[in-house]
C-alpha positions as CSV (number, residue, x, y, z in Angstrom):
1,X,-45.2,-28.2,-42.0
2,X,-46.7,-30.0,-45.0
3,X,-49.7,-32.2,-44.2
4,X,-50.1,-35.0,-46.7
5,X,-53.8,-35.5,-47.0
6,X,-54.2,-36.8,-50.6
7,X,-53.6,-40.4,-51.6
8,X,-50.9,-41.0,-54.3
9,X,-49.4,-37.6,-53.7
10,X,-45.8,-37.2,-54.6
11,X,-43.6,-34.9,-52.5
12,X,-40.1,-33.6,-53.1
13,X,-38.2,-33.0,-49.9
14,X,-34.6,-32.0,-49.8
15,X,-34.0,-33.3,-53.3
16,X,-35.5,-36.8,-52.5
17,X,-38.8,-38.0,-54.0
18,X,-41.3,-39.5,-51.6
19,X,-43.7,-41.5,-53.7
20,X,-46.6,-44.0,-53.6
21,X,-48.5,-42.8,-50.6
22,X,-51.6,-45.0,-50.4
23,X,-55.1,-43.9,-49.5
24,X,-54.7,-45.5,-46.0
25,X,-51.5,-43.6,-45.3
26,X,-51.6,-40.1,-43.9
27,X,-48.3,-38.6,-43.1
28,X,-47.2,-35.3,-41.5
29,X,-43.7,-34.3,-42.7
30,X,-41.9,-31.6,-40.9
31,X,-39.5,-29.7,-43.2
32,X,-37.1,-28.2,-40.7
33,X,-34.8,-25.4,-41.9
34,X,-32.1,-24.4,-39.4
35,X,-31.3,-20.7,-39.5
36,X,-28.1,-19.4,-41.1
37,X,-25.7,-20.1,-44.0
38,X,-24.3,-23.4,-45.2
39,X,-20.5,-23.4,-45.0
40,X,-18.6,-25.9,-47.2
41,X,-14.9,-26.1,-46.4
42,X,-13.3,-27.6,-49.6
43,X,-16.2,-26.4,-51.7
44,X,-14.4,-25.5,-54.9
45,X,-14.5,-28.9,-56.6
46,X,-15.7,-32.5,-56.5
47,X,-18.1,-33.5,-53.7
48,X,-17.8,-30.3,-51.8
49,X,-18.8,-28.2,-54.8
50,X,-21.7,-30.6,-55.4
51,X,-23.0,-30.0,-51.8
52,X,-22.6,-26.3,-52.2
53,X,-24.5,-26.3,-55.5
54,X,-27.3,-28.4,-54.0
55,X,-27.9,-26.0,-51.2
56,X,-27.6,-22.9,-53.4
57,X,-30.2,-24.4,-55.7
58,X,-32.6,-24.6,-52.8
59,X,-32.2,-21.0,-52.0
60,X,-29.8,-21.3,-49.1
61,X,-26.9,-18.8,-48.6
62,X,-23.7,-20.7,-49.1
63,X,-20.0,-20.0,-48.2
64,X,-17.3,-22.1,-49.8
65,X,-13.7,-22.1,-48.9
66,X,-10.4,-23.1,-50.5
67,X,-6.7,-22.3,-50.6
68,X,-6.7,-20.2,-53.8
69,X,-8.7,-17.0,-54.2
70,X,-9.0,-17.3,-58.0
71,X,-10.2,-20.8,-57.8
72,X,-12.7,-19.9,-55.1
73,X,-14.0,-17.0,-57.1
74,X,-14.4,-19.2,-60.2
75,X,-16.2,-21.9,-58.3
76,X,-18.6,-19.4,-56.6
77,X,-19.5,-17.8,-59.9
78,X,-20.3,-21.2,-61.4
79,X,-22.8,-22.1,-58.7
80,X,-26.3,-21.5,-60.0
81,X,-29.3,-20.9,-57.8
82,X,-31.3,-18.3,-55.9
83,X,-29.0,-18.6,-52.8
84,X,-26.2,-16.1,-52.3
85,X,-22.7,-17.6,-52.7
86,X,-19.6,-16.1,-51.1
87,X,-16.1,-17.5,-50.4
88,X,-13.2,-17.4,-48.0
89,X,-9.6,-18.6,-48.4
90,X,-7.3,-20.4,-45.9
91,X,-5.2,-23.5,-45.7
92,X,-6.4,-26.2,-43.3
93,X,-2.8,-27.2,-42.8
94,X,-2.1,-23.8,-41.3
95,X,-4.7,-23.8,-38.6
96,X,-3.5,-20.6,-36.9
97,X,-4.9,-18.7,-39.9
98,X,-8.3,-20.2,-39.8
99,X,-10.0,-18.0,-37.2
100,X,-9.2,-14.7,-38.8
101,X,-10.4,-16.0,-42.2
102,X,-13.8,-16.9,-40.9
103,X,-14.4,-14.2,-38.3
104,X,-16.8,-12.2,-40.6
105,X,-19.3,-15.0,-41.0
106,X,-22.7,-14.8,-39.3
107,X,-25.0,-17.5,-38.1
108,X,-24.4,-20.9,-39.5
109,X,-27.0,-23.7,-40.1
110,X,-24.7,-26.4,-41.6
111,X,-21.0,-26.8,-41.6
112,X,-19.4,-29.3,-44.1
113,X,-15.7,-30.2,-43.8
114,X,-15.1,-31.8,-47.2
115,X,-11.5,-30.7,-47.9
116,X,-9.1,-33.6,-48.5
117,X,-5.6,-34.2,-49.9
118,X,-4.1,-37.4,-51.3
119,X,-0.9,-38.6,-49.7
120,X,1.0,-41.6,-51.1
121,X,3.1,-42.4,-48.1
122,X,4.5,-45.8,-47.1
123,X,6.2,-46.9,-43.9
124,X,9.2,-48.1,-46.0
125,X,9.6,-44.7,-47.7
126,X,8.1,-42.3,-45.1
127,X,7.9,-38.6,-45.9
128,X,7.4,-36.9,-42.5
129,X,6.6,-33.5,-44.0
130,X,3.7,-34.9,-46.1
131,X,2.4,-36.9,-43.2
132,X,2.5,-34.0,-40.8
133,X,0.6,-31.8,-43.4
134,X,-2.2,-34.3,-43.9
135,X,-2.6,-35.0,-40.2
136,X,-2.7,-31.3,-39.5
137,X,-5.1,-30.6,-42.3
138,X,-7.6,-33.4,-41.5
139,X,-7.6,-33.5,-37.7
140,X,-6.2,-30.2,-36.4
141,X,-7.5,-28.1,-39.2
142,X,-11.0,-29.6,-39.2
143,X,-11.2,-29.1,-35.4
144,X,-10.0,-25.5,-35.6
145,X,-12.7,-24.7,-38.1
146,X,-15.3,-26.1,-35.7
147,X,-13.7,-24.2,-32.8
148,X,-13.7,-20.9,-34.8
149,X,-17.3,-21.3,-35.8
150,X,-18.9,-22.9,-32.8
151,X,-20.2,-19.6,-31.3
152,X,-22.1,-19.0,-34.6
153,X,-23.7,-22.4,-34.8
154,X,-27.4,-22.3,-34.1
155,X,-28.7,-24.8,-31.6
156,X,-30.4,-26.7,-34.5
157,X,-27.2,-26.7,-36.6
158,X,-25.4,-29.7,-37.9
159,X,-21.8,-30.6,-38.9
160,X,-20.6,-33.1,-41.5
161,X,-17.0,-34.4,-41.6
162,X,-15.5,-36.4,-44.5
163,X,-13.5,-39.5,-44.0
164,X,-13.1,-42.4,-46.5
165,X,-13.0,-46.1,-46.9
166,X,-9.2,-46.3,-46.8
167,X,-10.1,-46.5,-43.1
168,X,-11.5,-50.0,-43.7
169,X,-9.5,-51.1,-46.8
170,X,-5.9,-49.8,-46.7
171,X,-3.8,-49.8,-49.8
172,X,0.0,-49.3,-50.5
173,X,0.7,-45.7,-49.6
174,X,-2.4,-45.1,-47.5
175,X,-0.5,-45.1,-44.2
176,X,-1.5,-41.5,-43.3
177,X,-4.8,-41.5,-45.1
178,X,-6.0,-44.6,-43.3
179,X,-4.9,-43.2,-39.9
180,X,-6.5,-39.8,-40.3
181,X,-9.8,-41.4,-41.5
182,X,-9.8,-43.4,-38.3
183,X,-9.3,-40.2,-36.4
184,X,-12.4,-38.8,-38.1
185,X,-14.5,-41.6,-36.5
186,X,-13.2,-40.5,-33.0
187,X,-13.6,-36.8,-33.8
188,X,-17.3,-37.3,-34.7
189,X,-18.0,-38.8,-31.3
190,X,-16.2,-36.3,-29.2
191,X,-17.7,-33.3,-31.1
192,X,-21.2,-34.7,-30.9
193,X,-20.8,-34.9,-27.1
194,X,-19.1,-31.5,-26.6
195,X,-21.3,-29.5,-29.0
196,X,-24.7,-31.0,-28.1
197,X,-27.4,-30.3,-29.1
198,X,-25.6,-29.5,-32.4
199,X,-25.5,-32.7,-34.4
200,X,-22.2,-34.1,-35.8
201,X,-21.8,-36.9,-38.3
202,X,-19.3,-38.1,-40.9
203,X,-19.5,-39.7,-44.3
204,X,-17.0,-42.3,-45.5
205,X,-17.3,-42.6,-49.3
206,X,-15.8,-45.5,-51.2
207,X,-14.5,-45.0,-54.7
208,X,-16.6,-42.3,-56.4
209,X,-16.3,-43.0,-60.1
210,X,-17.1,-39.6,-61.5
211,X,-14.8,-37.5,-59.3
212,X,-11.6,-36.0,-60.8
213,X,-9.5,-38.5,-58.8
214,X,-11.1,-41.5,-60.4
215,X,-12.7,-40.5,-63.7
216,X,-9.4,-40.7,-65.6
217,X,-8.2,-43.9,-64.1
218,X,-7.5,-46.8,-66.6
219,X,-10.6,-48.8,-67.4
220,X,-8.8,-51.9,-66.1
221,X,-8.5,-50.3,-62.6
222,X,-12.2,-49.2,-62.5
223,X,-13.5,-52.6,-63.8
224,X,-11.6,-54.4,-61.0
225,X,-13.4,-52.2,-58.4
226,X,-16.8,-52.7,-60.1
227,X,-16.3,-56.4,-60.1
228,X,-16.1,-56.5,-56.3
229,X,-18.9,-54.0,-55.8
230,X,-22.4,-55.7,-55.4
231,X,-24.0,-52.8,-57.2
232,X,-21.9,-53.6,-60.3
233,X,-20.9,-50.0,-60.6
234,X,-19.2,-47.2,-58.7
235,X,-21.1,-44.8,-56.5
236,X,-21.5,-41.3,-57.9
237,X,-21.0,-37.7,-56.7
238,X,-24.7,-37.2,-56.8
239,X,-25.2,-40.1,-54.4
240,X,-22.6,-38.8,-52.0
241,X,-24.2,-35.4,-52.1
242,X,-27.6,-37.0,-51.4
243,X,-26.3,-38.9,-48.4
244,X,-24.6,-35.7,-47.2
245,X,-27.8,-33.8,-47.3
246,X,-29.5,-36.6,-45.4
247,X,-26.9,-36.4,-42.6
248,X,-27.1,-32.7,-42.4
249,X,-30.9,-32.4,-42.4
250,X,-32.3,-35.4,-40.5
251,X,-32.7,-34.2,-36.9
252,X,-32.5,-37.7,-35.5
253,X,-29.1,-38.7,-36.8
254,X,-26.2,-37.9,-34.6
255,X,-22.7,-39.3,-34.0
256,X,-23.0,-41.5,-37.1
257,X,-20.1,-42.6,-39.4
258,X,-21.9,-43.5,-42.6
259,X,-20.2,-45.6,-45.3
260,X,-21.4,-45.0,-48.8
261,X,-19.6,-47.4,-51.1
262,X,-22.2,-49.5,-53.0
263,X,-21.4,-52.5,-50.8
264,X,-17.7,-52.5,-51.8
265,X,-16.6,-53.6,-48.4
266,X,-18.8,-56.7,-48.4
267,X,-16.5,-58.7,-50.6
């Protein structure tokens, strides 16, 4: 516990600055650290890698997962910080392999399910194999990870699932993506009830401009998105990571589907 007894004192808590405390304000801030490691499924690139890096930099032990051992090893070696970083490999679309891949893990403080795949699939030109893979990965695979690790979640642990704003704003080819992101909303609710007191939340990013998926898009495409975003810009990986840490760490937040899109859905 940190007691804030000095006016104008600036604190840094979980990567967020708390500034401008006046002389009439006295605050008591509880920095709560759940026991165990931080597991990031899909932690080899993009937002998942950003979350893993943020926790390792704070001295937390981190486990990242991916489908390819070489890629996992490379990503783990690139994560700087005092926290220990290890990795496991499995394919979420092959859920029967998940339990064995994770059986050696110990106590877990936070579980992040950030792995995603892109699937351009329309009703007019429907690819059943691609659709089945994505549904299995995002809904069955996510749930099987939780099932495999549930006995190792501390009572103060938290889980974060990743959806996306294709749920609210479908686009040509988003048939399966829009559907599974709707499933994430329901999965958050049922897991929060079944796993209580473990907290379960989801984050639904909009278009994250500096991710590999969007950074190389034509400027005309990106400008059209900026034009309809009240911020006048795209959200960043750093902002999604910050929102993720908030959902994982704030003990009063449970069963929430948080949209982080810079107001993109407002117009």
